[in-house]
Every structure is written in C-alpha cells, then in structure tokens.
HTML snippet that shows the backbone in 3Dmol.js (N, CA, C, O; Angstrom):
<script src="https://3Dmol.org/build/3Dmol-min.js"></script>
<div id="view" style="width:600px;height:400px;position:relative"></div>
<script>
const pdb = `
ATOM      1  N   MET A   1     -26.722 163.971 -62.515  1.00  0.00           N
ATOM      2  CA  MET A   1     -27.159 165.290 -62.147  1.00  0.00           C
ATOM      3  C   MET A   1     -27.948 165.979 -63.392  1.00  0.00           C
ATOM      4  O   MET A   1     -27.362 166.142 -64.463  1.00  0.00           O
ATOM      5  N   ALA A   2     -29.123 166.325 -63.233  1.00  0.00           N
ATOM      6  CA  ALA A   2     -29.762 167.073 -64.306  1.00  0.00           C
ATOM      7  C   ALA A   2     -29.748 168.641 -64.027  1.00  0.00           C
ATOM      8  O   ALA A   2     -30.114 169.116 -62.951  1.00  0.00           O
ATOM      9  N   THR A   3     -29.334 169.327 -64.999  1.00  0.00           N
ATOM     10  CA  THR A   3     -29.305 170.819 -64.954  1.00  0.00           C
ATOM     11  C   THR A   3     -30.095 171.336 -66.036  1.00  0.00           C
ATOM     12  O   THR A   3     -29.964 170.895 -67.178  1.00  0.00           O
ATOM     13  N   VAL A   4     -31.018 172.368 -65.703  1.00  0.00           N
ATOM     14  CA  VAL A   4     -31.724 173.058 -66.579  1.00  0.00           C
ATOM     15  C   VAL A   4     -31.171 174.495 -66.768  1.00  0.00           C
ATOM     16  O   VAL A   4     -30.930 175.257 -65.832  1.00  0.00           O
ATOM     17  N   ILE A   5     -30.983 174.802 -68.182  1.00  0.00           N
ATOM     18  CA  ILE A   5     -30.495 176.106 -68.374  1.00  0.00           C
ATOM     19  C   ILE A   5     -31.547 176.827 -69.481  1.00  0.00           C
ATOM     20  O   ILE A   5     -32.134 176.138 -70.315  1.00  0.00           O
ATOM     21  N   LYS A   6     -31.691 178.040 -69.411  1.00  0.00           N
ATOM     22  CA  LYS A   6     -32.622 178.831 -70.106  1.00  0.00           C
ATOM     23  C   LYS A   6     -31.739 179.475 -71.284  1.00  0.00           C
ATOM     24  O   LYS A   6     -30.732 180.131 -71.016  1.00  0.00           O
ATOM     25  N   ILE A   7     -32.137 179.271 -72.506  1.00  0.00           N
ATOM     26  CA  ILE A   7     -31.447 179.939 -73.647  1.00  0.00           C
ATOM     27  C   ILE A   7     -32.519 180.723 -74.510  1.00  0.00           C
ATOM     28  O   ILE A   7     -33.701 180.383 -74.556  1.00  0.00           O
ATOM     29  N   ASP A   8     -32.041 181.702 -75.125  1.00  0.00           N
ATOM     30  CA  ASP A   8     -33.008 182.514 -76.043  1.00  0.00           C
ATOM     31  C   ASP A   8     -33.418 181.617 -77.336  1.00  0.00           C
ATOM     32  O   ASP A   8     -32.725 180.681 -77.734  1.00  0.00           O
ATOM     33  N   ASP A   9     -34.464 181.970 -77.850  1.00  0.00           N
ATOM     34  CA  ASP A   9     -34.886 181.197 -79.033  1.00  0.00           C
ATOM     35  C   ASP A   9     -33.968 181.101 -80.176  1.00  0.00           C
ATOM     36  O   ASP A   9     -33.952 180.146 -80.953  1.00  0.00           O
ATOM     37  N   GLU A  10     -33.195 182.145 -80.246  1.00  0.00           N
ATOM     38  CA  GLU A  10     -32.290 182.264 -81.556  1.00  0.00           C
ATOM     39  C   GLU A  10     -31.068 181.212 -81.367  1.00  0.00           C
ATOM     40  O   GLU A  10     -30.649 180.510 -82.288  1.00  0.00           O
ATOM     41  N   LEU A  11     -30.568 181.200 -80.081  1.00  0.00           N
ATOM     42  CA  LEU A  11     -29.484 180.234 -79.831  1.00  0.00           C
ATOM     43  C   LEU A  11     -30.106 178.915 -79.723  1.00  0.00           C
ATOM     44  O   LEU A  11     -29.375 178.014 -80.135  1.00  0.00           O
ATOM     45  N   GLU A  12     -31.118 178.587 -79.335  1.00  0.00           N
ATOM     46  CA  GLU A  12     -31.815 177.273 -79.270  1.00  0.00           C
ATOM     47  C   GLU A  12     -31.902 176.800 -80.688  1.00  0.00           C
ATOM     48  O   GLU A  12     -31.545 175.658 -80.977  1.00  0.00           O
ATOM     49  N   SER A  13     -32.349 177.605 -81.551  1.00  0.00           N
ATOM     50  CA  SER A  13     -32.435 177.312 -83.061  1.00  0.00           C
ATOM     51  C   SER A  13     -31.051 176.982 -83.603  1.00  0.00           C
ATOM     52  O   SER A  13     -30.862 175.967 -84.273  1.00  0.00           O
ATOM     53  N   ARG A  14     -30.095 177.842 -83.308  1.00  0.00           N
ATOM     54  CA  ARG A  14     -28.638 177.539 -83.854  1.00  0.00           C
ATOM     55  C   ARG A  14     -28.109 176.091 -83.389  1.00  0.00           C
ATOM     56  O   ARG A  14     -27.528 175.281 -84.112  1.00  0.00           O
ATOM     57  N   VAL A  15     -28.420 175.944 -82.086  1.00  0.00           N
ATOM     58  CA  VAL A  15     -27.953 174.542 -81.371  1.00  0.00           C
ATOM     59  C   VAL A  15     -28.681 173.456 -82.130  1.00  0.00           C
ATOM     60  O   VAL A  15     -28.034 172.501 -82.558  1.00  0.00           O
ATOM     61  N   GLU A  16     -29.945 173.538 -82.318  1.00  0.00           N
ATOM     62  CA  GLU A  16     -30.724 172.535 -82.970  1.00  0.00           C
ATOM     63  C   GLU A  16     -30.243 172.202 -84.472  1.00  0.00           C
ATOM     64  O   GLU A  16     -30.078 171.077 -84.944  1.00  0.00           O
ATOM     65  N   ASP A  17     -30.047 173.519 -85.150  1.00  0.00           N
ATOM     66  CA  ASP A  17     -29.477 173.265 -86.491  1.00  0.00           C
ATOM     67  C   ASP A  17     -28.090 172.605 -86.627  1.00  0.00           C
ATOM     68  O   ASP A  17     -27.771 171.833 -87.532  1.00  0.00           O
ATOM     69  N   LEU A  18     -27.289 173.022 -85.581  1.00  0.00           N
ATOM     70  CA  LEU A  18     -25.978 172.408 -85.499  1.00  0.00           C
ATOM     71  C   LEU A  18     -26.269 170.701 -85.190  1.00  0.00           C
ATOM     72  O   LEU A  18     -25.816 169.843 -85.948  1.00  0.00           O
ATOM     73  N   ALA A  19     -26.914 170.434 -84.225  1.00  0.00           N
ATOM     74  CA  ALA A  19     -27.208 169.110 -83.758  1.00  0.00           C
ATOM     75  C   ALA A  19     -27.595 168.375 -85.061  1.00  0.00           C
ATOM     76  O   ALA A  19     -26.940 167.389 -85.396  1.00  0.00           O
ATOM     77  N   ARG A  20     -28.684 168.832 -85.847  1.00  0.00           N
ATOM     78  CA  ARG A  20     -29.187 168.156 -87.054  1.00  0.00           C
ATOM     79  C   ARG A  20     -28.019 167.935 -87.986  1.00  0.00           C
ATOM     80  O   ARG A  20     -27.790 166.795 -88.390  1.00  0.00           O
ATOM     81  N   ARG A  21     -27.197 169.051 -88.386  1.00  0.00           N
ATOM     82  CA  ARG A  21     -26.034 168.715 -89.235  1.00  0.00           C
ATOM     83  C   ARG A  21     -25.142 167.768 -88.876  1.00  0.00           C
ATOM     84  O   ARG A  21     -24.640 167.041 -89.733  1.00  0.00           O
ATOM     85  N   GLN A  22     -24.814 167.650 -87.478  1.00  0.00           N
ATOM     86  CA  GLN A  22     -23.772 166.813 -87.064  1.00  0.00           C
ATOM     87  C   GLN A  22     -24.407 165.524 -86.569  1.00  0.00           C
ATOM     88  O   GLN A  22     -23.749 164.700 -85.933  1.00  0.00           O
ATOM     89  N   GLN A  23     -25.625 165.365 -86.850  1.00  0.00           N
ATOM     90  CA  GLN A  23     -26.416 164.018 -86.435  1.00  0.00           C
ATOM     91  C   GLN A  23     -26.104 163.704 -85.024  1.00  0.00           C
ATOM     92  O   GLN A  23     -25.759 162.573 -84.682  1.00  0.00           O
ATOM     93  N   ARG A  24     -26.235 164.792 -84.121  1.00  0.00           N
ATOM     94  CA  ARG A  24     -25.947 164.588 -82.760  1.00  0.00           C
ATOM     95  C   ARG A  24     -27.354 165.278 -81.959  1.00  0.00           C
ATOM     96  O   ARG A  24     -28.174 166.024 -82.494  1.00  0.00           O
ATOM     97  N   SER A  25     -27.364 164.879 -80.782  1.00  0.00           N
ATOM     98  CA  SER A  25     -28.557 165.264 -79.883  1.00  0.00           C
ATOM     99  C   SER A  25     -28.175 166.754 -79.537  1.00  0.00           C
ATOM    100  O   SER A  25     -26.999 167.118 -79.540  1.00  0.00           O
ATOM    101  N   THR A  26     -29.144 167.536 -79.261  1.00  0.00           N
ATOM    102  CA  THR A  26     -29.042 168.965 -78.582  1.00  0.00           C
ATOM    103  C   THR A  26     -28.209 168.787 -77.340  1.00  0.00           C
ATOM    104  O   THR A  26     -27.271 169.543 -77.090  1.00  0.00           O
ATOM    105  N   GLY A  27     -28.524 167.879 -76.638  1.00  0.00           N
ATOM    106  CA  GLY A  27     -27.896 167.573 -75.427  1.00  0.00           C
ATOM    107  C   GLY A  27     -26.469 167.319 -75.512  1.00  0.00           C
ATOM    108  O   GLY A  27     -25.712 167.804 -74.671  1.00  0.00           O
ATOM    109  N   TRP A  28     -26.051 166.605 -76.452  1.00  0.00           N
ATOM    110  CA  TRP A  28     -24.572 166.415 -76.774  1.00  0.00           C
ATOM    111  C   TRP A  28     -23.922 167.564 -77.119  1.00  0.00           C
ATOM    112  O   TRP A  28     -22.789 167.758 -76.680  1.00  0.00           O
ATOM    113  N   ILE A  29     -24.557 168.514 -77.973  1.00  0.00           N
ATOM    114  CA  ILE A  29     -24.009 169.738 -78.373  1.00  0.00           C
ATOM    115  C   ILE A  29     -23.791 170.501 -77.304  1.00  0.00           C
ATOM    116  O   ILE A  29     -22.663 170.992 -77.261  1.00  0.00           O
ATOM    117  N   LEU A  30     -24.635 170.801 -76.276  1.00  0.00           N
ATOM    118  CA  LEU A  30     -24.667 171.516 -75.257  1.00  0.00           C
ATOM    119  C   LEU A  30     -23.670 171.182 -74.208  1.00  0.00           C
ATOM    120  O   LEU A  30     -23.086 172.055 -73.565  1.00  0.00           O
ATOM    121  N   ASP A  31     -23.447 169.664 -74.011  1.00  0.00           N
ATOM    122  CA  ASP A  31     -22.663 169.070 -73.093  1.00  0.00           C
ATOM    123  C   ASP A  31     -21.131 169.475 -73.676  1.00  0.00           C
ATOM    124  O   ASP A  31     -20.280 169.931 -72.912  1.00  0.00           O
ATOM    125  N   GLN A  32     -20.905 169.285 -74.945  1.00  0.00           N
ATOM    126  CA  GLN A  32     -19.618 169.488 -75.483  1.00  0.00           C
ATOM    127  C   GLN A  32     -19.105 171.032 -75.271  1.00  0.00           C
ATOM    128  O   GLN A  32     -17.996 171.349 -74.840  1.00  0.00           O
ATOM    129  N   ALA A  33     -20.106 171.877 -75.651  1.00  0.00           N
ATOM    130  CA  ALA A  33     -19.869 173.248 -75.492  1.00  0.00           C
ATOM    131  C   ALA A  33     -19.620 173.648 -74.060  1.00  0.00           C
ATOM    132  O   ALA A  33     -18.759 174.507 -73.872  1.00  0.00           O
ATOM    133  N   LEU A  34     -20.228 173.164 -73.074  1.00  0.00           N
ATOM    134  CA  LEU A  34     -20.089 173.373 -71.688  1.00  0.00           C
ATOM    135  C   LEU A  34     -18.700 172.817 -71.310  1.00  0.00           C
ATOM    136  O   LEU A  34     -17.903 173.522 -70.690  1.00  0.00           O
ATOM    137  N   ARG A  35     -18.418 171.588 -71.671  1.00  0.00           N
ATOM    138  CA  ARG A  35     -16.882 171.013 -71.335  1.00  0.00           C
ATOM    139  C   ARG A  35     -15.858 171.954 -71.899  1.00  0.00           C
ATOM    140  O   ARG A  35     -14.866 172.295 -71.255  1.00  0.00           O
ATOM    141  N   GLN A  36     -16.098 172.335 -73.022  1.00  0.00           N
ATOM    142  CA  GLN A  36     -15.059 173.107 -73.679  1.00  0.00           C
ATOM    143  C   GLN A  36     -14.736 174.492 -72.921  1.00  0.00           C
ATOM    144  O   GLN A  36     -13.610 174.947 -72.719  1.00  0.00           O
ATOM    145  N   TYR A  37     -15.985 175.073 -72.541  1.00  0.00           N
ATOM    146  CA  TYR A  37     -15.838 176.403 -71.886  1.00  0.00           C
ATOM    147  C   TYR A  37     -15.247 176.130 -70.441  1.00  0.00           C
ATOM    148  O   TYR A  37     -14.341 176.865 -70.048  1.00  0.00           O
ATOM    149  N   VAL A  38     -15.683 175.180 -69.687  1.00  0.00           N
ATOM    150  CA  VAL A  38     -15.194 174.855 -68.318  1.00  0.00           C
ATOM    151  C   VAL A  38     -13.647 174.567 -68.544  1.00  0.00           C
ATOM    152  O   VAL A  38     -12.826 175.178 -67.860  1.00  0.00           O
ATOM    153  N   ASP A  39     -13.290 173.747 -69.387  1.00  0.00           N
ATOM    154  CA  ASP A  39     -11.771 173.390 -69.605  1.00  0.00           C
ATOM    155  C   ASP A  39     -11.022 174.597 -69.900  1.00  0.00           C
ATOM    156  O   ASP A  39      -9.945 174.748 -69.324  1.00  0.00           O
ATOM    157  N   ARG A  40     -11.554 175.737 -70.948  1.00  0.00           N
ATOM    158  CA  ARG A  40     -10.841 176.837 -71.102  1.00  0.00           C
ATOM    159  C   ARG A  40     -10.779 177.784 -69.917  1.00  0.00           C
ATOM    160  O   ARG A  40      -9.774 178.460 -69.700  1.00  0.00           O
ATOM    161  N   GLU A  41     -11.792 177.823 -69.202  1.00  0.00           N
ATOM    162  CA  GLU A  41     -11.769 178.864 -67.959  1.00  0.00           C
ATOM    163  C   GLU A  41     -10.856 178.161 -66.967  1.00  0.00           C
ATOM    164  O   GLU A  41     -10.166 178.918 -66.284  1.00  0.00           O
ATOM    165  N   GLU A  42     -10.724 176.874 -66.762  1.00  0.00           N
ATOM    166  CA  GLU A  42      -9.826 176.264 -65.696  1.00  0.00           C
ATOM    167  C   GLU A  42      -8.450 176.456 -66.268  1.00  0.00           C
ATOM    168  O   GLU A  42      -7.559 176.832 -65.507  1.00  0.00           O
ATOM    169  N   SER A  43      -8.198 176.241 -67.496  1.00  0.00           N
ATOM    170  CA  SER A  43      -6.773 176.669 -68.020  1.00  0.00           C
ATOM    171  C   SER A  43      -6.471 178.000 -67.878  1.00  0.00           C
ATOM    172  O   SER A  43      -5.294 178.255 -67.624  1.00  0.00           O
ATOM    173  N   ARG A  44      -7.302 178.977 -67.988  1.00  0.00           N
ATOM    174  CA  ARG A  44      -7.090 180.363 -67.974  1.00  0.00           C
ATOM    175  C   ARG A  44      -6.723 180.676 -66.468  1.00  0.00           C
ATOM    176  O   ARG A  44      -5.807 181.451 -66.195  1.00  0.00           O
ATOM    177  N   ALA A  45      -7.432 180.077 -65.565  1.00  0.00           N
ATOM    178  CA  ALA A  45      -7.279 180.291 -64.101  1.00  0.00           C
ATOM    179  C   ALA A  45      -5.981 179.655 -63.728  1.00  0.00           C
ATOM    180  O   ALA A  45      -5.338 180.264 -62.873  1.00  0.00           O
ATOM    181  N   ALA A  46      -5.466 178.552 -64.198  1.00  0.00           N
ATOM    182  CA  ALA A  46      -4.328 178.024 -63.917  1.00  0.00           C
ATOM    183  C   ALA A  46      -3.121 178.754 -64.339  1.00  0.00           C
ATOM    184  O   ALA A  46      -2.100 178.797 -63.652  1.00  0.00           O
ATOM    185  N   PHE A  47      -3.277 179.405 -65.635  1.00  0.00           N
ATOM    186  CA  PHE A  47      -2.312 180.349 -66.282  1.00  0.00           C
ATOM    187  C   PHE A  47      -2.144 181.487 -65.470  1.00  0.00           C
ATOM    188  O   PHE A  47      -1.012 181.910 -65.233  1.00  0.00           O
ATOM    189  N   GLN A  48      -3.179 182.037 -65.008  1.00  0.00           N
ATOM    190  CA  GLN A  48      -3.158 183.390 -64.243  1.00  0.00           C
ATOM    191  C   GLN A  48      -2.470 183.072 -62.905  1.00  0.00           C
ATOM    192  O   GLN A  48      -1.675 183.903 -62.468  1.00  0.00           O
ATOM    193  N   LYS A  49      -2.708 181.937 -62.211  1.00  0.00           N
ATOM    194  CA  LYS A  49      -2.039 181.496 -61.013  1.00  0.00           C
ATOM    195  C   LYS A  49      -0.558 181.408 -61.109  1.00  0.00           C
ATOM    196  O   LYS A  49       0.242 181.877 -60.299  1.00  0.00           O
ATOM    197  N   ASP A  50      -0.249 180.653 -62.361  1.00  0.00           N
ATOM    198  CA  ASP A  50       1.218 180.464 -62.606  1.00  0.00           C
ATOM    199  C   ASP A  50       2.050 181.726 -62.874  1.00  0.00           C
ATOM    200  O   ASP A  50       3.200 181.890 -62.465  1.00  0.00           O
ATOM    201  N   ALA A  51       1.345 182.595 -63.603  1.00  0.00           N
ATOM    202  CA  ALA A  51       1.869 183.967 -63.892  1.00  0.00           C
ATOM    203  C   ALA A  51       2.116 184.868 -62.623  1.00  0.00           C
ATOM    204  O   ALA A  51       3.140 185.514 -62.402  1.00  0.00           O
ATOM    205  N   LEU A  52       1.091 184.803 -61.898  1.00  0.00           N
ATOM    206  CA  LEU A  52       1.383 185.470 -60.606  1.00  0.00           C
ATOM    207  C   LEU A  52       2.441 184.901 -59.659  1.00  0.00           C
ATOM    208  O   LEU A  52       3.187 185.665 -59.047  1.00  0.00           O
ATOM    209  N   LYS A  53       2.511 183.686 -59.538  1.00  0.00           N
ATOM    210  CA  LYS A  53       3.730 182.863 -58.943  1.00  0.00           C
ATOM    211  C   LYS A  53       4.822 183.246 -59.604  1.00  0.00           C
ATOM    212  O   LYS A  53       5.779 183.507 -58.875  1.00  0.00           O
ATOM    213  N   ALA A  54       4.999 183.373 -60.845  1.00  0.00           N
ATOM    214  CA  ALA A  54       6.341 183.727 -61.546  1.00  0.00           C
ATOM    215  C   ALA A  54       6.600 185.136 -61.180  1.00  0.00           C
ATOM    216  O   ALA A  54       7.741 185.459 -60.851  1.00  0.00           O
ATOM    217  N   TRP A  55       5.651 185.996 -61.207  1.00  0.00           N
ATOM    218  CA  TRP A  55       6.021 187.402 -60.970  1.00  0.00           C
ATOM    219  C   TRP A  55       6.454 187.638 -59.512  1.00  0.00           C
ATOM    220  O   TRP A  55       7.305 188.486 -59.249  1.00  0.00           O
ATOM    221  N   ARG A  56       5.860 186.877 -58.557  1.00  0.00           N
ATOM    222  CA  ARG A  56       6.223 186.999 -57.141  1.00  0.00           C
ATOM    223  C   ARG A  56       7.639 186.462 -57.008  1.00  0.00           C
ATOM    224  O   ARG A  56       8.420 187.070 -56.276  1.00  0.00           O
ATOM    225  N   ASP A  57       8.029 185.377 -57.656  1.00  0.00           N
ATOM    226  CA  ASP A  57       9.283 184.702 -57.637  1.00  0.00           C
ATOM    227  C   ASP A  57      10.440 185.732 -58.284  1.00  0.00           C
ATOM    228  O   ASP A  57      11.568 185.830 -57.799  1.00  0.00           O
ATOM    229  N   TYR A  58      10.034 186.398 -59.322  1.00  0.00           N
ATOM    230  CA  TYR A  58      10.852 187.513 -59.915  1.00  0.00           C
ATOM    231  C   TYR A  58      11.026 188.484 -58.886  1.00  0.00           C
ATOM    232  O   TYR A  58      12.167 188.871 -58.634  1.00  0.00           O
ATOM    233  N   GLN A  59      10.126 188.893 -58.309  1.00  0.00           N
ATOM    234  CA  GLN A  59      10.290 190.008 -57.394  1.00  0.00           C
ATOM    235  C   GLN A  59      11.132 189.726 -56.219  1.00  0.00           C
ATOM    236  O   GLN A  59      11.855 190.557 -55.669  1.00  0.00           O
ATOM    237  N   ALA A  60      10.979 188.436 -55.857  1.00  0.00           N
ATOM    238  CA  ALA A  60      11.769 187.979 -54.607  1.00  0.00           C
ATOM    239  C   ALA A  60      13.331 187.735 -55.010  1.00  0.00           C
ATOM    240  O   ALA A  60      14.242 188.018 -54.233  1.00  0.00           O
ATOM    241  N   THR A  61      13.534 187.209 -56.238  1.00  0.00           N
ATOM    242  CA  THR A  61      14.929 186.876 -56.451  1.00  0.00           C
ATOM    243  C   THR A  61      15.597 187.585 -57.643  1.00  0.00           C
ATOM    244  O   THR A  61      16.804 187.554 -57.882  1.00  0.00           O
ATOM    245  N   GLY A  62      14.705 188.193 -58.323  1.00  0.00           N
ATOM    246  CA  GLY A  62      15.393 188.883 -59.586  1.00  0.00           C
ATOM    247  C   GLY A  62      15.788 187.975 -60.714  1.00  0.00           C
ATOM    248  O   GLY A  62      16.107 188.455 -61.802  1.00  0.00           O
ATOM    249  N   GLN A  63      15.779 186.817 -60.518  1.00  0.00           N
ATOM    250  CA  GLN A  63      16.187 185.769 -61.640  1.00  0.00           C
ATOM    251  C   GLN A  63      15.243 185.938 -62.754  1.00  0.00           C
ATOM    252  O   GLN A  63      14.057 186.197 -62.549  1.00  0.00           O
ATOM    253  N   HIS A  64      15.777 185.787 -64.007  1.00  0.00           N
ATOM    254  CA  HIS A  64      14.965 186.057 -65.056  1.00  0.00           C
ATOM    255  C   HIS A  64      15.944 185.328 -66.426  1.00  0.00           C
ATOM    256  O   HIS A  64      17.142 185.065 -66.328  1.00  0.00           O
ATOM    257  N   VAL A  65      15.187 185.122 -67.537  1.00  0.00           N
ATOM    258  CA  VAL A  65      15.929 185.140 -68.800  1.00  0.00           C
ATOM    259  C   VAL A  65      15.422 186.278 -69.670  1.00  0.00           C
ATOM    260  O   VAL A  65      14.312 186.786 -69.508  1.00  0.00           O
ATOM    261  N   THR A  66      16.264 186.641 -70.570  1.00  0.00           N
ATOM    262  CA  THR A  66      15.937 187.630 -71.615  1.00  0.00           C
ATOM    263  C   THR A  66      14.997 187.117 -72.550  1.00  0.00           C
ATOM    264  O   THR A  66      14.869 185.904 -72.716  1.00  0.00           O
ATOM    265  N   GLN A  67      14.282 188.025 -73.217  1.00  0.00           N
ATOM    266  CA  GLN A  67      13.385 187.673 -74.272  1.00  0.00           C
ATOM    267  C   GLN A  67      14.083 186.996 -75.407  1.00  0.00           C
ATOM    268  O   GLN A  67      13.468 186.132 -76.032  1.00  0.00           O
ATOM    269  N   ALA A  68      15.355 187.317 -75.745  1.00  0.00           N
ATOM    270  CA  ALA A  68      16.020 186.764 -76.872  1.00  0.00           C
ATOM    271  C   ALA A  68      16.325 185.305 -76.373  1.00  0.00           C
ATOM    272  O   ALA A  68      16.160 184.342 -77.122  1.00  0.00           O
ATOM    273  N   GLN A  69      16.789 185.171 -75.040  1.00  0.00           N
ATOM    274  CA  GLN A  69      16.997 183.558 -74.652  1.00  0.00           C
ATOM    275  C   GLN A  69      15.628 182.817 -74.835  1.00  0.00           C
ATOM    276  O   GLN A  69      15.485 181.772 -75.469  1.00  0.00           O
ATOM    277  N   ALA A  70      14.674 183.489 -74.205  1.00  0.00           N
ATOM    278  CA  ALA A  70      13.218 182.635 -74.236  1.00  0.00           C
ATOM    279  C   ALA A  70      12.925 182.437 -75.760  1.00  0.00           C
ATOM    280  O   ALA A  70      12.532 181.308 -76.053  1.00  0.00           O
ATOM    281  N   ASP A  71      13.032 183.217 -76.645  1.00  0.00           N
ATOM    282  CA  ASP A  71      12.751 183.136 -78.182  1.00  0.00           C
ATOM    283  C   ASP A  71      13.528 181.977 -78.776  1.00  0.00           C
ATOM    284  O   ASP A  71      13.034 181.094 -79.477  1.00  0.00           O
ATOM    285  N   ALA A  72      14.798 182.081 -78.419  1.00  0.00           N
ATOM    286  CA  ALA A  72      15.735 180.973 -78.883  1.00  0.00           C
ATOM    287  C   ALA A  72      15.386 179.608 -78.514  1.00  0.00           C
ATOM    288  O   ALA A  72      15.378 178.688 -79.331  1.00  0.00           O
ATOM    289  N   TRP A  73      15.070 179.466 -77.159  1.00  0.00           N
ATOM    290  CA  TRP A  73      14.654 178.158 -76.489  1.00  0.00           C
ATOM    291  C   TRP A  73      13.381 177.839 -77.173  1.00  0.00           C
ATOM    292  O   TRP A  73      13.307 176.755 -77.752  1.00  0.00           O
ATOM    293  N   LEU A  74      12.349 178.664 -77.179  1.00  0.00           N
ATOM    294  CA  LEU A  74      11.064 178.241 -77.774  1.00  0.00           C
ATOM    295  C   LEU A  74      11.184 177.762 -79.370  1.00  0.00           C
ATOM    296  O   LEU A  74      10.532 176.864 -79.905  1.00  0.00           O
ATOM    297  N   ALA A  75      12.062 178.499 -79.896  1.00  0.00           N
ATOM    298  CA  ALA A  75      12.178 178.154 -81.410  1.00  0.00           C
ATOM    299  C   ALA A  75      12.945 176.910 -81.595  1.00  0.00           C
ATOM    300  O   ALA A  75      12.775 176.360 -82.683  1.00  0.00           O
ATOM    301  N   ARG A  76      13.847 176.286 -80.669  1.00  0.00           N
ATOM    302  CA  ARG A  76      14.411 175.137 -80.535  1.00  0.00           C
ATOM    303  C   ARG A  76      13.252 174.063 -80.397  1.00  0.00           C
ATOM    304  O   ARG A  76      13.140 173.103 -81.159  1.00  0.00           O
ATOM    305  N   LEU A  77      12.365 174.350 -79.287  1.00  0.00           N
ATOM    306  CA  LEU A  77      11.450 173.347 -79.066  1.00  0.00           C
ATOM    307  C   LEU A  77      10.462 173.182 -80.167  1.00  0.00           C
ATOM    308  O   LEU A  77       9.980 172.068 -80.373  1.00  0.00           O
ATOM    309  N   GLU A  78      10.108 174.269 -80.931  1.00  0.00           N
ATOM    310  CA  GLU A  78       9.173 174.236 -81.928  1.00  0.00           C
ATOM    311  C   GLU A  78       9.783 173.430 -83.144  1.00  0.00           C
ATOM    312  O   GLU A  78       9.066 172.812 -83.931  1.00  0.00           O
ATOM    313  N   ASP A  79      11.060 173.480 -83.234  1.00  0.00           N
ATOM    314  CA  ASP A  79      11.814 172.665 -84.332  1.00  0.00           C
ATOM    315  C   ASP A  79      11.836 171.076 -83.871  1.00  0.00           C
ATOM    316  O   ASP A  79      12.110 170.212 -84.704  1.00  0.00           O
ATOM    317  N   GLY A  80      11.547 170.755 -82.563  1.00  0.00           N
ATOM    318  CA  GLY A  80      11.608 169.488 -82.203  1.00  0.00           C
ATOM    319  C   GLY A  80      12.644 169.024 -81.386  1.00  0.00           C
ATOM    320  O   GLY A  80      12.676 167.858 -80.991  1.00  0.00           O
ATOM    321  N   ASP A  81      13.680 170.041 -81.045  1.00  0.00           N
ATOM    322  CA  ASP A  81      14.853 169.864 -80.284  1.00  0.00           C
ATOM    323  C   ASP A  81      14.397 169.585 -78.777  1.00  0.00           C
ATOM    324  O   ASP A  81      13.483 170.206 -78.235  1.00  0.00           O
ATOM    325  N   ASP A  82      15.081 168.662 -78.221  1.00  0.00           N
ATOM    326  CA  ASP A  82      14.891 168.649 -76.678  1.00  0.00           C
ATOM    327  C   ASP A  82      15.893 169.518 -76.022  1.00  0.00           C
ATOM    328  O   ASP A  82      16.917 169.085 -75.494  1.00  0.00           O
ATOM    329  N   ALA A  83      15.518 170.883 -76.084  1.00  0.00           N
ATOM    330  CA  ALA A  83      16.199 171.969 -75.563  1.00  0.00           C
ATOM    331  C   ALA A  83      16.288 172.163 -74.099  1.00  0.00           C
ATOM    332  O   ALA A  83      15.193 172.143 -73.538  1.00  0.00           O
ATOM    333  N   ASP A  84      17.308 172.344 -73.348  1.00  0.00           N
ATOM    334  CA  ASP A  84      17.169 172.670 -72.015  1.00  0.00           C
ATOM    335  C   ASP A  84      16.763 174.014 -71.799  1.00  0.00           C
ATOM    336  O   ASP A  84      16.830 174.843 -72.707  1.00  0.00           O
ATOM    337  N   LEU A  85      16.322 174.306 -70.599  1.00  0.00           N
ATOM    338  CA  LEU A  85      15.951 175.743 -70.299  1.00  0.00           C
ATOM    339  C   LEU A  85      17.061 176.609 -70.394  1.00  0.00           C
ATOM    340  O   LEU A  85      18.197 176.169 -70.214  1.00  0.00           O
ATOM    341  N   PRO A  86      16.841 177.839 -70.669  1.00  0.00           N
ATOM    342  CA  PRO A  86      17.984 178.837 -70.683  1.00  0.00           C
ATOM    343  C   PRO A  86      18.398 179.040 -69.139  1.00  0.00           C
ATOM    344  O   PRO A  86      17.635 178.765 -68.213  1.00  0.00           O
ATOM    345  N   ARG A  87      19.615 179.521 -68.986  1.00  0.00           N
ATOM    346  CA  ARG A  87      20.259 179.743 -67.711  1.00  0.00           C
ATOM    347  C   ARG A  87      19.681 180.970 -67.212  1.00  0.00           C
ATOM    348  O   ARG A  87      19.582 181.957 -67.941  1.00  0.00           O
ATOM    349  N   TRP A  88      19.248 180.964 -65.863  1.00  0.00           N
ATOM    350  CA  TRP A  88      18.577 182.010 -65.177  1.00  0.00           C
ATOM    351  C   TRP A  88      19.801 183.117 -64.898  1.00  0.00           C
ATOM    352  O   TRP A  88      20.957 182.735 -64.721  1.00  0.00           O
ATOM    353  N   HIS A  89      19.503 184.235 -64.882  1.00  0.00           N
ATOM    354  CA  HIS A  89      20.586 185.246 -64.193  1.00  0.00           C
ATOM    355  C   HIS A  89      19.781 186.417 -63.550  1.00  0.00           C
ATOM    356  O   HIS A  89      18.611 186.699 -63.810  1.00  0.00           O
ATOM    357  N   SER A  90      20.568 187.023 -62.705  1.00  0.00           N
ATOM    358  CA  SER A  90      19.907 188.253 -61.883  1.00  0.00           C
ATOM    359  C   SER A  90      20.170 189.558 -62.577  1.00  0.00           C
ATOM    360  O   SER A  90      19.742 190.608 -62.098  1.00  0.00           O
TER     361      SER A  90
END
`;
const viewer = $3Dmol.createViewer("view");
viewer.addModel(pdb, "pdb");
viewer.setStyle({}, {cartoon: {color: "spectrum"}});
viewer.zoomTo();
viewer.render();
</script>
C-alpha cells in the first residue's frame, strides 16, 4: 500500500537531515515515526479501556487494594521479586 502524506517544508527538512545523519532513507524515518505513533496510541487506547473496566468492576464489587499495598507490591516487583498480587478487600 502506498500512502502519500503532505508535510510542511520545515518538517521535511528536519526529516531529511535526520535521515542523512542516520544514513537511512526518509521513507524509513517516516515509517518508524508512524509505527511508534500508532503503537503508542493503541497502547493508550488499551490502557483507557482497562482503566474503565477496572473502574466499573470497582463500582460493582467495591473490591480494591490500598495505595500502600499497591506501592509495596510494585516495589517488590521492581526489586525483581516474584510477588503475588495484594489481597483484595471491600
């Protein structure tokens, strides 16, 4: 699939300079930028969907963990421990 996009002269110049410095084609630079943008936006949409589901689940059940529990669990994960999820409570 071939797609044509119109960019202003200043951005085009920046892309060309970057391509030259990285010894890549402008097409490669644009492809990478677009892939990163699409990946980021898909991740953002998935995060929002998960957050809304979590909020609805909380509203329905009242189950939650405290911030202190979540912080302690995340700290253990960050330290490389294989920590179990904190226990939910209402």
